[in-house]
N, C-alpha and C positions, 0 to 999 in steps of 0.2 A: 259594374256588375252586369253580366249578360242577362238578357231577357229572352225567354223561350216562348214560342207561340205554338200551341197544339190546336190544330184545325181538324174537325171531324165532319165529314159529309156523309149523311145517311141517304142512300139512294133508294129509289122506288124498287120494289121486288122485280127481279128480272132485268135490271138495267146495268148490272156490274160489268158484263162483257162489253157492252157499248161504251161505258165510261172508261174501261181499261184501254180499249182500242183508241178512243179519242186522246187519252193522255199519252199513249205510246206513239201515235202517229202525228199528233198536232201539238198538244199542250206542252209536254216536256221538251220536245225539240225547240219549240218557240222560246221556252224559258232559257234553255242553254244558249241559243243564238243571241238572246237579249242580255245574257249575263245574270239573269235572275235566279239561277240555280245555286249560286255561291253560298247562300245562307241556309240551304236545305240540309237538315240532318238526315231525314229519310221519309219515305212514303211507305205505308203499311195498309194491308187489307184485313178487315176483321174476319175471323174464321170461327170463333165460338162466342157465346154471349150474344150481344147485339150484333147481328150480321148485316150484310149489305152496306158496310161502311168503308170509306176511304179515310185514312188518318194520315196527317203529315205533321212533322215537327220541324220547326224553324228555330234558328239561333241568331239573335241580333245583339249588337253591341249595347243598344239602349232603345228607348221608344222612338227617338228621332230616326235612328237607323231603320227600325221597323216600318215607320210611316213612309220613309223614302223608298224602301223596297216595294211596298204595295203600290205606291204612286207610279214607280217605274214599270211595274208589271201591268198596271192598268193602261199605261201609255204604249205598251208593246202591242201593236196592232195585230200581229200574227196570233198572239195569245188572246187578246180581248175579242177580236172580231172573228178569228179563225177557230178558236177553241171554246172560249167561255160561252158564247151564244149557243153552241151546240150542247155543252155540258150542263148548263143551268137547268134545263127542263128535266134532267135525270135526277136532280137533287130534291129530296123531300125536306130535309132540315140541314142546317149548318150550325155548328157550335165552335166558338173560338174561345180558348182559354189562354190567358197570359200567365206565365209561370216564372218565378225566380228560383235559382238554384239554392238548395239548402246549404248551410255552411259546413256540411260534412259529406263524405262519400264522393264517388266519381261523378263527373258531369261530362256530357258529350261535347 
């Protein structure tokens, strides 16, 4: 059964433009180059309710697949040293939820 991971980063007010630039110019290209974009369902930006949030949803085969993915991303020097060190100071909070698909309805 697939395992989904919902990650929500709440940024400091006024930091969304910088975070978006970092993801577009460094973070996401590093993921693509390292092959760590394959499990990504999508990235989203909050527009109502709690704003200043970047939300991303990942789909993994199981927990071992999930752990292998994050280990590989952490070993990706372009991502870890080029992107993450610049992105982390923009983040106020990080929330990670692990989800299993319900036995009915569509699933990504």
